[in-house]
N, C-alpha and C positions, 0 to 999 in steps of 0.2 A: 503493499501500498503505499501512497508517497506519502511523506510524514509530515503531520498534522500540523496547520496554524493552529497556535495556541491566543486566547485574548484573555488571560490573565496580567492585569494591568494594574499592580498595588499602588499604594501612595507611597510618596520619598519615604518613613524609615522601613518598609518591610521591603524596601528594594536593596536594603543590605539582607544577605544570608544569613549571618548569625542571628542578627535578633528577628530573624521568620522562622528560624529556626526552633527559637526557645521563645518565643513569644505563646506559641499554644500551649507548650507543658508547665509553664509556670502561671501564665494567667488565663488563658480559658477555661468555664468551671463546667464543663458538661458531665453529666452524670447519664448513666442510661441504666432503670432497672432490667437486670434479666431475672431469668429463671435456671439456677444452673441444672446440670443433666451430668451424672459422670459416667463415663461407661468403661469399661473392663477393656486393656488391651488383651492381643494375642499373647503378649510377652509378660502375664501377670501386671502389670501394670492399670496403670488411669489414667483417664483425659476430663478434664472437666470443660463443657462445649458451655456457652452461655447465651441463651435463645434471649432473643425481643422478637414476640408475633402481636403480628395484626390480624390474622386470620387468612393470611394470601395462601395461593395455591403455588407462586415462586418465592422462592430462598434465596440470598446472599451470606452465602457463607466470607466471614471474613477471621483474615490471621495479621495477628500485631507484631512489631519486630524484635529486636535484641533487646533481650530482657524488661518487653512490654506485655501487655497483658489487656484482656480486655475492660479493663480503667484507665487506659491509653487513651488520652484525649483523643486524638483522629478515628477511635475507633468506637467511642461513646459517641461522638460529634456525627460520624458516617451512619452510627446504628439508627442511632433519632431521625435522621433526613431519611434514610430509608423509608422506616415505619411509616412517614409521615406522608411518601410516597404508595404508601401500600404495599411493602412489601415485609414478609418477617424475616428477621438474621439471627444469625446463630454467630459468636467467635470464639475461634476455637483458638484455648490457651495452650501455648505450647505446654510440651513437660518441662516441672517445677515452675512455673510462668502462673499458675491458678491462685498462689497466696499460700498455698501448702506443696513440700516438696514432694516429689512423686517418688515411687517406691524401691527405684531402679537404681543401679550407677550412673546407664548413661542418662541422658536430657535429651537436648534437641541438638541441632546443626543447622546452616544452609540453604543443605542439599536432601536434608531428611525425608523424601517427600513418602517413605511407607506409612510413616505416622498421618500427613494426608491421603493417602490413598483407603487406610484402614475410615478415616471421618467421614470424607465421601461415602465409601461403601457404606460406612453405619445408618447415614442421613437417608442413602435411597432405600436401603433397607426397610427402615425404623418411620419412616413419615410420609406421607404422602403429596409429596411436591412433584409440581408437574415439570416445575425447572429451577434449576441450583447454577447460579453464578460465584465464582469467586473474585474477592477485593484483598488485594494482597501489600502490605507497606513494609517496604526494605528488604528485611530478613525474608519475612513473609511474602514480601512481590517477589523473592528469586523462589520462595520454594509452590508458590503459585503460577510460574513463566515455567521452572522445568518439568513442574508437573503437568501443564497442560499439554508441552512437547515429549515429556520421557513414558507418561502413557496413553501417547493420543490412539496409540490400536485397541487400543480396553476401554477408554473411559464411554462410559452410558450416554446415551443422545440427551440424557436430562440436561449434562453438564451443557452447557452453551458457552463459556466464554468466559475471558478474566478480563479482570485492571488492578494493575501493580502500579507502586506509587513508590519513586528514591530507593528504585534498586540500584544496588552493585554487582549487576548480572558478572562482571569478570572479577571474580573475589583477589586472586592476585593481584593485579592492578591498581584495585581499591585499596586493599591492605596499605600499598605505598603513601597512596596518600593521604591514609588516614595514620600514620606517622610523623607527619608532619607539623610546624610547631600550628598551624592556624585549626587544629584540631585535639589541642592535645587534652581540655575542659573535657570534651567529648569521651574521650576515651578514661578520663579520672574518672568523672562517671559510670560509664559502664563498667569498669573494672570497681567500683567498690561492690555491686552486686554480684559480679560474677566471680569474684576471688573469693568471697563468700561462699558463696554455693559450693565452688570447689573445698574449700578446706570443711564444711561439712559432710559430704559425701567422703572423703578420704577418713572425716571421724564414725562414719554411716558404715562404710566398706575399709575396717583396718586390710586385707590383701591388695587395696590402691595403695602402693605406696609414693605418696607422694611428695616432693623436694619439695617441703614451705618454703625453703630457703628462696629458694628458685620461684615458686608463687608470689612471696613477697615483693621479690626484687622486680615482678614481671611490669615489662612496661609497654609492650605490642600483644597486639593477639597473635603473632607467630608464637609468642613465649607461651602464651596459655593453650595453643593448640596444642604442641610441644606436651605439655603437663597433661592437657585431659584432651581434648579432643584425639590427637592421632591415636593416644591408645587407648584410648575407651570404646570407639570405634573404629578402629583394626583399619586407620587407614596408612600407608608409610610413611607419610612425613606431611609437614603442611603444605608442602607444591603438592601433594598430591590430592591432598584432599580441595585447596584450591583450583585442582582441575575436572575432579571427581561433581562438587559439589553446584561450581557456577551453572548458574541457567543460560547462560549465551550461546553454547554449541547447540540447544535445545530449542531457539527462537523459530528456527527454519521449518522445525517438525509441528507448530501449533497449525492444527487445524477449523480451528473455530475464533470466532473475533477475540480479540486478547486486543491492550490498550494498555501503554509502556508510559506511562507520566516521569521522565528526568526532567529537574529545574538543571538549567545551565551553571547556575550559581551554586549550586549543591558542593559543598566543600567537603563529603564524604566520598565523593564519586571523581573516580578518573575518566579521560578522556572517552579508554573502552568502556567503557559503563552505557555511551553514546550508541546503538545499534543502526545508525541511518544504513550503512547496505541492508542488513535485516529486513530492513521495513520495507525499503523501497522492493525487494524481491518477493517477499512475501504479498499473498493474496489474503492473508488471515492476521498477522500482527501489526499493527498502527503503534508510532511513537509520538510522542508528541514533547516538544524541548520548550519549555515556558524560558523565558529572561530571569527572571527571578522564580520564590519560593522557596527556596533553602531547603533543607533536609526535613520530610513530613509538616511542611510548614503548612503552604501557599496560602498566608491570612492578607489582607486585604487593606481591612483599615482597623482604626481603634474601634470602629464602630462594629456589635456584635453581629447586627443585621446585614452585613456586608460581607462576614469573612465567612461566606459559602460556598467559595468559587470551588475548591477542591468535592466538595458533596454533590453540587449543585451538576459538576462534568462527570463525575461517576453515574449520577443519575439516568445523565443525560445519551451517555455513553450504551448502557441500559438498553433504552428506551430506543435508538436508534441504531445500534450494532445488533443489539443483543436480542431486540425488535421485542421486549417487552410493556405492554402497555402501561404507568406510572397514570395515578392520580395528582 
């Protein structure tokens, strides 16, 4: 598909990437009244699904980003907006992210699509929805895109398409970008919870021989991958993980309407995370690159009623490209 023109045009302070990135989590008050359903996984663990239902026959599955949850402001706001448009939503809280630690040593990672496939099949088998669309943010967006391409041959016809926002689809180069000084604060914020989770796992599972000195000194995602992701999930190296978990190689296989929105000023993303060639060559994969928006921000102004561009864009794509009539 041709690369889409974007109509996102924020007011002056929101043209600053860091301001836009931080404004939503710090100042927006979005909350959503969910009903939680806990499901048991094939490997004797659990996953918490948070539903917000309005009696629709169409469901949107929402997937949060790294160390997020259904309480993340972008998830709650999107859920509320889609409910108003007449759609049911359900947030897939990745393992260890629902407010309660999961039962196993293994949690989640950027490419763990087997968990997403399990959740999708559970929804199809246990709920009477006509359609399911998937919307993922950041790491959740990588899962969305990878899943739609990787499972293309076995996906139910009820899975109508997807939308991914602020996605590091090329993990190797995105991690190089994240190591730059401009992202130091974000790394520190992520590491606060990530290091605590790894420590808690080491306490619960003594057989996991964690080098705590290395954990405390870790300053890059690669350090945590060496200590946790690689040994726990069976990768050969961080480089092996980056290659196998990245969504970019799967974009050409996507066979139903899918949109990626990556802001040009997103400090988390490398140039390789803007797949122009893949979008131009695809009949199903759409790419939109607003000049502004930061990372999972896309806030327009200080007026709450004017801060729904992203939610409106998601709904518009669902209506126009996935062909679900909204109220």
